[in-house]
DSSP file (Angstrom, degrees, kcal/mol; ACC not computed):
  #  RESIDUE AA STRUCTURE BP1 BP2  ACC     N-H-->O    O-->H-N    N-H-->O    O-->H-N    TCO  KAPPA ALPHA  PHI   PSI    X-CA   Y-CA   Z-CA
    1    1 A M              0   0    0      0, 0.0     2,-0.0     0, 0.0     0, 0.0   0.000 360.0 360.0 360.0 127.8   -5.5   -8.6   25.5
    2    2 A P        -     0   0    0      0, 0.0     2,-0.2     0, 0.0     0, 0.0  -0.319 360.0-101.6 -69.9 152.6   -4.2  -10.2   22.3
    3    3 A L        -     0   0    0     77,-0.0    77,-0.0     1,-0.0     0, 0.0  -0.490  35.4-148.9 -72.5 142.7   -6.3  -10.0   19.1
    4    4 A E        -     0   0    0     -2,-0.2    77,-0.4     1,-0.0    72,-0.1  -0.879  21.8-104.1-112.7 144.7   -8.2  -13.1   18.2
    5    5 A P        -     0   0    0      0, 0.0    75,-0.2     0, 0.0     2,-0.2  -0.379  39.3-117.5 -61.4 144.3   -9.1  -14.2   14.7
    6    6 A L        -     0   0    0     73,-3.0    73,-0.2     1,-0.1     2,-0.1  -0.549  28.2-111.4 -79.4 149.8  -12.7  -13.6   13.7
    7    7 A S     >  -     0   0    0     -2,-0.2     4,-2.4     1,-0.1     5,-0.2  -0.340  30.3-106.5 -71.8 162.9  -14.9  -16.5   12.9
    8    8 A Q  H  > S+     0   0    0      1,-0.2     4,-2.6     2,-0.2     5,-0.2   0.891 123.0  52.0 -58.3 -40.1  -16.1  -17.0    9.3
    9    9 A K  H  > S+     0   0    0      2,-0.2     4,-2.6     1,-0.2    -1,-0.2   0.912 108.8  49.6 -63.0 -43.9  -19.6  -15.8   10.4
   10   10 A E  H  > S+     0   0    0      2,-0.2     4,-2.3     1,-0.2    -2,-0.2   0.903 111.4  49.4 -63.1 -40.6  -18.2  -12.7   12.0
   11   11 A I  H  X S+     0   0    0     -4,-2.4     4,-2.7     2,-0.2    -2,-0.2   0.946 112.1  47.6 -62.9 -47.8  -16.2  -11.9    8.8
   12   12 A E  H  X S+     0   0    0     -4,-2.6     4,-1.7     1,-0.2    -2,-0.2   0.900 111.8  50.3 -61.1 -41.8  -19.2  -12.4    6.6
   13   13 A D  H  X S+     0   0    0     -4,-2.6     4,-0.5     1,-0.2    -1,-0.2   0.912 113.6  45.0 -63.1 -42.9  -21.4  -10.2    8.8
   14   14 A R  H >< S+     0   0    0     -4,-2.3     3,-1.0     1,-0.2    -2,-0.2   0.873 109.9  54.5 -70.9 -36.9  -18.8   -7.4    8.8
   15   15 A L  H >< S+     0   0    0     -4,-2.7     3,-1.8     1,-0.2     6,-0.3   0.843  98.1  64.4 -64.0 -32.1  -18.2   -7.7    5.1
   16   16 A A  H 3< S+     0   0    0     -4,-1.7    -1,-0.2     1,-0.3    -2,-0.2   0.759 101.6  51.2 -61.6 -23.5  -22.0   -7.3    4.6
   17   17 A E  T << S+     0   0    0     -3,-1.0    -1,-0.3    -4,-0.5    -2,-0.2   0.444 105.3  60.9 -91.3  -1.9  -21.5   -3.8    6.0
   18   18 A L  S X  S-     0   0    0     -3,-1.8     3,-2.1    -4,-0.2    -1,-0.2  -0.702  77.4-155.7-128.0  79.3  -18.7   -2.9    3.6
   19   19 A P  T 3  S+     0   0    0      0, 0.0     3,-0.1     0, 0.0    -3,-0.1  -0.242  80.6  28.0 -54.8 139.2  -19.8   -3.1    0.0
   20   20 A G  T 3  S+     0   0    0      1,-0.4    11,-0.4    10,-0.0     2,-0.3   0.139  97.2 107.7  95.0 -20.3  -17.0   -3.7   -2.4
   21   21 A W    <   +     0   0    0     -3,-2.1    -1,-0.4    -6,-0.3     2,-0.3  -0.652  44.1 174.8 -90.1 148.4  -14.9   -5.6    0.2
   22   22 A S  E     -A   29   0A   0      7,-2.0     7,-2.8    -2,-0.3     2,-0.5  -0.930  32.8-103.2-144.6 168.2  -14.5   -9.4   -0.1
   23   23 A Q  E     -A   28   0A   0     -2,-0.3     2,-0.4     5,-0.2     5,-0.2  -0.833  27.4-177.0 -97.0 133.0  -12.6  -12.2    1.6
   24   24 A E  E >   -A   27   0A   0      3,-2.6     3,-0.9    -2,-0.5     2,-0.3  -0.850  61.9 -65.4-128.1  93.8   -9.6  -13.6   -0.2
   25   25 A G  T 3  S-     0   0    0     -2,-0.4    -1,-0.0     1,-0.2    53,-0.0  -0.485 120.6  -7.5  65.0-122.2   -8.2  -16.5    1.9
   26   26 A D  T 3  S+     0   0    0     -2,-0.3     2,-0.3    -3,-0.1    -1,-0.2   0.034 129.3  66.4 -95.8  26.7   -7.0  -15.1    5.2
   27   27 A R  E <  S-A   24   0A   0     -3,-0.9    -3,-2.6    45,-0.1     2,-0.4  -0.909  72.1-128.4-138.5 163.3   -7.4  -11.5    4.1
   28   28 A I  E     -AB  23  71A   0     43,-2.3    43,-2.4    -2,-0.3     2,-0.3  -0.908  34.4-168.9-109.5 149.8  -10.1   -8.9    3.2
   29   29 A A  E     +AB  22  70A   0     -7,-2.8    -7,-2.0    -2,-0.4     2,-0.3  -0.942  17.2 175.1-142.5 156.3   -9.6   -7.1    0.0
   30   30 A R  E     - B   0  69A   0     39,-2.0    39,-2.5    -2,-0.3     2,-0.4  -0.966  11.9-157.0-158.6 144.2  -10.9   -4.1   -2.0
   31   31 A S  E     - B   0  68A   0    -11,-0.4     2,-0.4    -2,-0.3    37,-0.2  -0.968  11.1-162.6-122.7 144.5  -10.0   -2.4   -5.3
   32   32 A Y  E     - B   0  67A   0     35,-2.8    35,-1.9    -2,-0.4     2,-0.4  -0.950  10.1-146.8-124.7 144.6  -10.9    1.2   -6.2
   33   33 A R  E     - B   0  66A   0     -2,-0.4    67,-2.0    33,-0.2    33,-0.2  -0.935  22.3-169.0-107.5 136.9  -11.0    3.0   -9.5
   34   34 A L        -     0   0    0     31,-3.3    65,-0.1    -2,-0.4    64,-0.1  -0.783  34.0-109.2-123.8 165.8  -10.1    6.7   -9.4
   35   35 A P  S    S-     0   0    0      0, 0.0     2,-0.3     0, 0.0    63,-0.1   0.708  93.2  -3.2 -70.5 -19.2  -10.3    9.5  -12.0
   36   36 A S  S  > S-     0   0    0      1,-0.1     4,-2.0    29,-0.1     5,-0.1  -0.973  71.2-100.7-161.1 169.8   -6.5    9.8  -12.6
   37   37 A H  H  > S+     0   0    0     -2,-0.3     4,-2.7     2,-0.2     5,-0.2   0.901 121.3  54.2 -65.5 -40.1   -3.1    8.5  -11.6
   38   38 A F  H  > S+     0   0    0      1,-0.2     4,-2.5     2,-0.2    -1,-0.2   0.918 108.1  48.9 -60.9 -43.0   -2.6   11.5   -9.4
   39   39 A A  H  > S+     0   0    0      2,-0.2     4,-2.0     1,-0.2    -1,-0.2   0.897 111.8  49.5 -63.2 -40.3   -5.8   10.9   -7.5
   40   40 A A  H  X S+     0   0    0     -4,-2.0     4,-2.1    24,-0.3    -2,-0.2   0.911 111.5  48.7 -64.6 -42.2   -4.8    7.2   -7.0
   41   41 A T  H  X S+     0   0    0     -4,-2.7     4,-2.1     1,-0.2    -2,-0.2   0.910 110.2  51.2 -64.5 -42.3   -1.4    8.2   -5.8
   42   42 A A  H  X S+     0   0    0     -4,-2.5     4,-2.2     1,-0.2    -1,-0.2   0.886 108.6  52.0 -62.2 -38.5   -2.9   10.8   -3.4
   43   43 A M  H  X S+     0   0    0     -4,-2.0     4,-2.9     2,-0.2    -1,-0.2   0.907 106.9  52.8 -65.3 -40.5   -5.3    8.1   -2.0
   44   44 A V  H  X S+     0   0    0     -4,-2.1     4,-2.5     1,-0.2    -2,-0.2   0.922 110.0  48.3 -59.4 -43.8   -2.3    5.8   -1.4
   45   45 A V  H  X S+     0   0    0     -4,-2.1     4,-1.9     2,-0.2    -1,-0.2   0.905 111.8  49.6 -63.2 -41.1   -0.6    8.5    0.6
   46   46 A H  H  X S+     0   0    0     -4,-2.2     4,-2.0     2,-0.2    -2,-0.2   0.916 110.9  49.3 -64.9 -43.7   -3.8    9.2    2.6
   47   47 A I  H  X S+     0   0    0     -4,-2.9     4,-2.8     1,-0.2    -2,-0.2   0.915 108.6  54.1 -60.7 -42.5   -4.2    5.5    3.3
   48   48 A A  H  X S+     0   0    0     -4,-2.5     4,-2.2     1,-0.2    -1,-0.2   0.884 106.7  51.9 -59.5 -38.7   -0.5    5.3    4.4
   49   49 A Q  H  X S+     0   0    0     -4,-1.9     4,-2.1     2,-0.2    -1,-0.2   0.929 110.9  46.6 -63.3 -45.5   -1.2    8.2    6.9
   50   50 A V  H  X S+     0   0    0     -4,-2.0     4,-2.3     1,-0.2     5,-0.2   0.909 110.5  53.8 -62.9 -42.5   -4.2    6.4    8.4
   51   51 A Q  H  X>S+     0   0    0     -4,-2.8     5,-1.9     1,-0.2     4,-1.4   0.911 108.4  49.1 -59.7 -42.3   -2.1    3.1    8.6
   52   52 A E  H  <5S+     0   0    0     -4,-2.2    -1,-0.2     2,-0.2    -2,-0.2   0.911 109.8  51.6 -63.2 -41.9    0.6    4.9   10.5
   53   53 A E  H  <5S+     0   0    0     -4,-2.1    -1,-0.2     1,-0.2    -2,-0.2   0.883 118.9  36.7 -61.8 -38.6   -1.9    6.4   12.9
   54   54 A L  H  <5S-     0   0    0     -4,-2.3    -1,-0.2     2,-0.2    -2,-0.2   0.585 101.9-132.2 -87.9 -11.2   -3.4    3.0   13.6
   55   55 A D  T  <5S+     0   0    0     -4,-1.4     2,-0.3    -5,-0.2    -3,-0.2   0.924  73.3 113.3  52.8  47.2   -0.1    1.2   13.5
   56   56 A H      < -     0   0    0     -5,-1.9     2,-0.3    -6,-0.1    -2,-0.2  -0.968  50.5-160.7-149.3 129.1   -1.8   -1.3   11.2
   57   57 A H        -     0   0    0     -2,-0.3    15,-0.4    15,-0.2    17,-0.2  -0.868   9.0-153.8-127.2 147.2   -0.8   -1.8    7.5
   58   58 A T        -     0   0    0     -2,-0.3     2,-0.6    13,-0.1    13,-0.2  -0.506  32.0-107.6 -99.2 172.2   -2.3   -3.2    4.3
   59   59 A D  E     -C   70   0A   0     11,-2.8    11,-1.8    -2,-0.2     2,-0.4  -0.954  46.3-163.3 -97.8 118.5   -0.6   -4.5    1.2
   60   60 A L  E     -C   69   0A   0     -2,-0.6     2,-0.4     9,-0.2     9,-0.2  -0.818  16.8-167.3-109.5 142.6   -1.2   -1.8   -1.4
   61   61 A T  E     -C   68   0A   0      7,-2.8     7,-2.5    -2,-0.4     2,-0.6  -0.992   8.9-157.4-127.4 124.7   -1.0   -1.9   -5.1
   62   62 A L  E     +C   67   0A   0     -2,-0.4     5,-0.2     5,-0.2     2,-0.2  -0.892  15.7 176.0-102.3 122.7   -1.0    1.3   -7.1
   63   63 A G        -     0   0    0      3,-2.9   -23,-0.1    -2,-0.6   -22,-0.0  -0.450  52.4 -77.7-107.9-171.9   -2.0    1.1  -10.8
   64   64 A Y  S    S-     0   0    0      1,-0.2   -24,-0.3    -2,-0.2   -23,-0.2   0.955 124.4  -8.2 -54.6 -54.4   -2.5    3.9  -13.3
   65   65 A N  S    S+     0   0    0    -25,-0.1   -31,-3.3   -26,-0.1     2,-0.3  -0.062 123.1  86.4-134.2  33.6   -5.9    4.9  -11.9
   66   66 A T  E     -B   33   0A   0    -33,-0.2    -3,-2.9   -31,-0.1     2,-0.4  -0.955  49.9-163.1-133.8 152.6   -6.5    2.1   -9.4
   67   67 A V  E     -BC  32  62A   0    -35,-1.9   -35,-2.8    -2,-0.3     2,-0.4  -0.988  14.4-178.1-132.1 124.5   -5.7    1.2   -5.8
   68   68 A S  E     +BC  31  61A   0     -7,-2.5    -7,-2.8    -2,-0.4     2,-0.3  -0.946   5.6 176.7-121.2 144.5   -6.0   -2.3   -4.6
   69   69 A L  E     -BC  30  60A   0    -39,-2.5   -39,-2.0    -2,-0.4     2,-0.3  -0.997  17.8-165.7-147.4 152.3   -5.4   -3.5   -1.1
   70   70 A T  E     -BC  29  59A   0    -11,-1.8   -11,-2.8    -2,-0.3     2,-0.4  -0.974  16.3-171.8-131.3 149.4   -5.5   -6.6    1.1
   71   71 A V  E     +B   28   0A   0    -43,-2.4   -43,-2.3    -2,-0.3     2,-0.3  -0.998  17.3 146.7-146.5 139.0   -5.3   -6.6    4.8
   72   72 A N        -     0   0    0    -15,-0.4     2,-1.1    -2,-0.4     7,-0.2  -0.936  57.1 -90.0-152.0 171.9   -5.0   -9.1    7.6
   73   73 A T  B >>> -D   78   0B   0      5,-2.5     4,-2.8    -2,-0.3     3,-1.6  -0.764  36.9-161.3 -89.5 103.0   -3.4   -9.0   11.0
   74   74 A H  T 345S+     0   0    0     -2,-1.1    -1,-0.2     1,-0.3     5,-0.0   0.830  86.6  56.3 -56.2 -37.5    0.0  -10.3   10.2
   75   75 A T  T 345S+     0   0    0      1,-0.2    -1,-0.3    -3,-0.1    -2,-0.0   0.741 118.4  33.9 -69.6 -20.6    0.9  -11.2   13.9
   76   76 A V  T <45S-     0   0    0     -3,-1.6    -2,-0.2     2,-0.2    -1,-0.2   0.680  98.3-136.4-101.7 -26.4   -2.2  -13.4   14.0
   77   77 A G  T  <5S+     0   0    0     -4,-2.8     2,-0.3     1,-0.3    -3,-0.2   0.776  75.0  71.5  73.6  26.9   -2.2  -14.6   10.4
   78   78 A A  B   <S-D   73   0B   0     -5,-1.0    -5,-2.5   -74,-0.0     2,-0.4  -0.928  93.8 -73.5-157.8 175.3   -5.9  -14.1   10.1
   79   79 A V        +     0   0    0     -2,-0.3   -73,-3.0    -7,-0.2     2,-0.2  -0.680  51.8 174.7 -82.9 132.5   -8.6  -11.4    9.9
   80   80 A T    >>  -     0   0    0     -2,-0.4     4,-1.1   -75,-0.2     3,-0.9  -0.762  49.5 -93.6-128.3 175.4   -9.4   -9.6   13.1
   81   81 A K  H 3> S+     0   0    0    -77,-0.4     4,-1.7     1,-0.2     5,-0.1   0.787 121.3  66.0 -61.7 -26.1  -11.5   -6.7   14.2
   82   82 A R  H 3> S+     0   0    0      1,-0.2     4,-2.0     2,-0.2    -1,-0.2   0.853  96.2  55.3 -64.8 -34.5   -8.5   -4.4   13.7
   83   83 A D  H <> S+     0   0    0     -3,-0.9     4,-2.4     1,-0.2    -1,-0.2   0.886 107.6  48.7 -65.4 -38.5   -8.7   -5.2    9.9
   84   84 A F  H  X S+     0   0    0     -4,-1.1     4,-2.4     2,-0.2    -1,-0.2   0.825 106.4  56.6 -72.8 -30.9  -12.3   -4.0    9.7
   85   85 A L  H  X S+     0   0    0     -4,-1.7     4,-1.9     2,-0.2    -2,-0.2   0.943 111.1  44.0 -61.6 -46.8  -11.4   -0.8   11.7
   86   86 A L  H  X S+     0   0    0     -4,-2.0     4,-2.3     1,-0.2    -2,-0.2   0.915 111.6  53.3 -64.3 -43.5   -8.9    0.0    9.0
   87   87 A A  H  X S+     0   0    0     -4,-2.4     4,-2.4     1,-0.2    -1,-0.2   0.908 108.4  50.1 -59.1 -43.1  -11.2   -1.0    6.2
   88   88 A R  H  X S+     0   0    0     -4,-2.4     4,-1.8     1,-0.2    -1,-0.2   0.901 109.8  50.6 -63.5 -40.4  -13.9    1.3    7.5
   89   89 A K  H  X S+     0   0    0     -4,-1.9     4,-1.5     2,-0.2    -1,-0.2   0.890 110.3  49.4 -65.5 -38.1  -11.5    4.2    7.7
   90   90 A I  H  X S+     0   0    0     -4,-2.3     4,-2.0     1,-0.2    -2,-0.2   0.910 108.7  53.3 -65.8 -41.5  -10.4    3.6    4.2
   91   91 A E  H  < S+     0   0    0     -4,-2.4    -2,-0.2     1,-0.2    -1,-0.2   0.865 107.2  53.0 -60.0 -36.1  -14.0    3.6    3.1
   92   92 A E  H  < S+     0   0    0     -4,-1.8     4,-0.3     1,-0.2    -1,-0.2   0.861 114.6  39.7 -68.2 -36.1  -14.5    7.0    4.8
   93   93 A L  H >< S+     0   0    0     -4,-1.5     3,-0.7     1,-0.2     4,-0.5   0.737  97.0  79.9 -87.1 -22.1  -11.6    8.6    2.9
   94   94 A A  G ><>S+     0   0    0     -4,-2.0     5,-1.9     1,-0.2     3,-1.9   0.882  86.9  54.9 -56.8 -46.5  -12.1    7.0   -0.5
   95   95 A P  G > 5S+     0   0    0      0, 0.0     3,-1.7     0, 0.0    -1,-0.2   0.848  99.2  63.2 -59.6 -31.6  -15.0    9.3   -1.7
   96   96 A G  G < 5S+     0   0    0     -3,-0.7    -2,-0.2    -4,-0.3    -3,-0.1   0.683 105.0  46.9 -64.8 -17.2  -12.8   12.4   -1.1
   97   97 A H  G < 5S-     0   0    0     -3,-1.9    -1,-0.3    -4,-0.5   -54,-0.1   0.338 120.9-107.4-103.1   3.1  -10.4   11.1   -3.7
   98   98 A G  T < 5 +     0   0    0     -3,-1.7     2,-0.1    -4,-0.3    -2,-0.1   0.684  65.5 159.5  78.7  18.3  -13.1   10.3   -6.2
   99   99 A A      <       0   0    0     -5,-1.9    -1,-0.2    -6,-0.1   -65,-0.2  -0.447 360.0 360.0 -77.3 145.7  -12.8    6.6   -5.7
  100  100 A H              0   0    0    -67,-2.0   -66,-0.1    -2,-0.1    -1,-0.1   0.258 360.0 360.0-147.8 360.0  -15.5    4.1   -6.6
């Protein structure tokens, strides 16, 4: 069964369960601040591992001590439940890297 875009209401409801995440056009987005560049780099590598496991990828930006990402389902061109699955997994791993 193909993935379907979520309605605006569904996106808003799911975002309410993910503090720090927001909608930016046809994507959901989040930025994290970390204690160091090394911690930020390690988090990017960890996110990349999760993305490979899910076969679903974000657009990541690595700063000195920041990680920013946006995600949507490229094949649909919109936000789907798959994007929120990835966002939740990233939220689970972020504290282990000292992200806030």
